[in-house]
Each structure stands twice: as structure tokens, then as C-alpha cells.
C-alpha positions, 0 to 999 in steps of 0.5 A: 322867535321867527314867527313875528318877522315871518308874520310881518312879511306875510301881512306886508304882502297880503291883501294886494289884488291879483292884477296888481301882482300881475302888473308887478310881473310885467314890470319885472319882465320889462326891467329885467331886460333893461340893457341898452340904456345902461350901456348906451354911452359905452356902446356909442364910445366903443362901437361907434367911436362917438365923442363923449359929447356926441354920446351925451347928446344921444342920451339927452335925445332920449330924455327929451323924448321921455318928457314928451312921452310922459305928457302924451301918455297921460293924455292917451290914458285919460282918453283911451284907458290905461290898458291899451296904452300900456300894451302898445307902449311895451310892444312898440318899444320892443320893436324900436330897440331892435331897430336901434341896433341897426342904426349907424349915424348920429342922427339915425341913432338920435331920432331913434332914441327920441322916439324910444323915449317918447314911446317907452315912457308913455307907459309910465302914466298908464301903469300908474293909473292901472295900479290905482284902478286895481288897488284899494285905498287901504293898500294903494301905497303898498301896491305902488311899493310892490311895483317899485320892488319889481323895478329894483329887482329888474334893474339888478338883473338886466345890467348884470346880464347885459354886461356879459353879452356882446353889444349886438345882442343887447338890443335884441334881448331888450327888445324881446323882453319888452315884447314879452312883457306886453304879451304877459300883460295881454294874457294875464290881465283882461282888457278893461273896457270903458262902459257907456257913460251916463249923462251925469258921468259925461257932465262930471268928465266935462267939468273935470279940471285939468291938472295944469289948473291945480296950483297946489299939485303943481307946486308939490311937483316942483318939490318932487322935481327938486328932490329927484334932481338931488336923489339922481346924483346917486346914479350920475355923480356918485359913481365917479366920486367913489372911484376918484375921491374914495379910490374904490374899484369899479366892482366895489362901487357897483356893489355899494350902489347895488345895496340900494336896490337890495335894501328896497327889495327886502324892507320897503314893503314892510316899512310901508305896511307899518306906516301906511294909514299911521300918521301923515303921508306928508310927514314921511315925504318931508322926512324922506327928502331930508334924509336924501340930502343928509346922505350926501353931506355924510360923504364929507365925514372925516372917517374911514371911507368904506363905512362912510359910503355904506352909511350914506347909501343906507341913509339915502335908501331910507329917504327913498323908501319914506318919500317916493311910495307916499308921493303916489298917495298924494297925487292919487288923492288929487285926481279922479278917474277922468284925469288920473292919467294927467296927474300921473304924467306930470309926476313922471315928467318931473322925474324925466326932467330931473333925469335929463338935468341931474348929470348936467347940474352935478357935473357943472357944480363939480367942474367949478367948485368940486364934490364937497360943494355939490354935496352941500348944495344938494343938502340945501336943496333937499332941505328946501324941498323938505320944508316945502313938502311940510306946507302941504299938511292941510291939503293931505292927511 
């Protein structure tokens, strides 16, 4: 009776290349040390006595830097290759986190946050291009899912440990783990050196279109941004909703939010294994966007609050597992080895922009119209995104 689920899990992880596994290890080490960003607002409020407005600006500096970092990281990846961009972004980011712990004034911290966002987020396009390079077309979506699994496991470890440490140690632990991840990358994966290009390859590279000329892809990324803007309410506006409207304790709210990463860690690889190559990726992306929106209106059901919260978290997690792994399949199909960094950077930039705008968008709607209106608006926006994604079937199988 147990043979089938055991075989299913073995098959879900089978066939992935050794470098893809090492990239996941690097990501796990890096994300397991993520402690500064989750506690930054509390640190600025309690240790530096910043107002909530000033603390918000410091987070915004990081977000603005992240948008720039994704753009520049994509360009550098196409020009110099993904290997060195990943290494130096991790290594320098580690040093910068340690430096950040020594900063005192608003502008010192703000400038440092901007640089950390720029350097740290430059890693994302390079990492996405590396996974595409080391994976095969038939298991590429699973390769990205393995990376997402490492991210979710890391995020479940980092903040939990960070909550037990004094503020002065957060910066050192975060910095050291970034440097450690860079060292693991350098030791475990041989450097990928570009071979001298033939005349035909140089001609192909010169004729490669910029991502900014790909109207189909940019339109697709708009709907990704729209979905991300709604999805990220789960980390910005859903926690205060749990405590203010459902009257959950902080610990219970944290447990419910942690279910998202737990479910992904257990089931996403199997789900992607069963779906990959079976049906249109666009169908899964569109359905995922709809589920994300649906999860929020479920919160308005007139039922016992705990079952409603749990069911809503299950639905949004299913939507996330359906949508985001297959978005990678789409952008890779639009790119080639000469512009893959650009395409990855635009994808990452759409998320970085959503990260900056999601809290402001959600808080403003709540301020003027309340949580119920926000959940309804989010559902409508996700519906628009789902319909928008469905129009791309002719551009991708």
C-alpha cells in the first residue's frame, strides 16, 4: 500500500542533475540565514527608535534597490555568465549585511539597504539562468520547483532561529550564511566558462532581440505582476487580519502562515511531476491565479474562523503551486542562451515591484474601505490575471 506513494516521491525527484541539487543546497544555506529582513522593522523600531514611517522607508529603499538589482543582474548574467554573478552577489551581500549592523543613522541604514537590495537581488536572474542551463527540457519545471522547495525550507528555518537571537547577532549570522553559500557554490560547482564564439554564434548573439522588444512576454509579465501583487498580501495584510479580525494570537497566525511553506515542501514536487508535460502550462498558470484570488474571498465566509483560515491557506497554496513553477516554463521558452538573463530579470523585477507596492496597496484599501473590500478587489484582479493568462495559449503549449 505504501509502495505507490514512495515510488511517486522517488520519481518526482529522479532525473534532476547534480548541479541542480547543488544549486538547491546553495539556496537552502542562503535562505536559512535570512534573518535581518524579516526582523528589520522591529529592529528599527525597538533598537533605533525609528517611527513606523521611517522604518517603512528603510524597507522601501531595499525594494527599490531590488528592482535595480534584478535589472542589472540580468544584464551582467548575459554578458559575463551566471556563475560569477551568483558568487559575487552572495559573497558581497554577506559582507554588506555585517556592515549594515554597524550603521546608525537613517541615511546610513537607507543607503546600505538600497545597496543590499541591489547586490542581493542581482543573484536571482543569474540563479534562474543557471537552473535553465543545468536542467533538461523534460524536467526543467521540476528543477525550479526544487529550488522553490529549498527557499521555503530556508525561510522556515531562518526567521525561527532569528527570533531567538539578539539583534546584534542577526546581521552576523545573515552575513556569514551568505558568504558560506558563496563558498559552497564555488566548491561544489565548477566554473562555467564561455567558449570562444564561432562567427555564426556571434551573428546570432548580435541579432538576439532585447526582452524589451518582446511585447508578448511583457504583457505576460504584467499579469504575473498583478498576480504577485495579490498573492503577496498573504505576507503583508493577512497577518494583521488574522489578529485584528479573527482575533488569533500571534503564534497561531504564525502557524497558519507556516502551513504555506510546509505544504509546498511536501507536495509541490509531486504535483509538478504529475502535471509536467501533461496539458498546457498556460492552463495551470491561469487556474493558479484564479485560486489565489479565490482564497481571499473565502475569508469572508460566515463560518468558524479557524476552519476558514485553514481552508483559505490551502487554496492559496494550491494556486501558488499551480502557477509559479509553470511561469518559469513560459519565460524560458521565450528566451535563448544569449538573452536568458534579461528574461529572468524582468520576471524577478515583476516580483520585486510587487513586493514594494503590495503593502502600500493593501494598507490603503483597508484604510479607506476595510478588509472585505480588499479581499474582493484582490479576487477581481486575480480574475483579470487568470483571463489574461488564458490568452497566451497560442504562444505556449
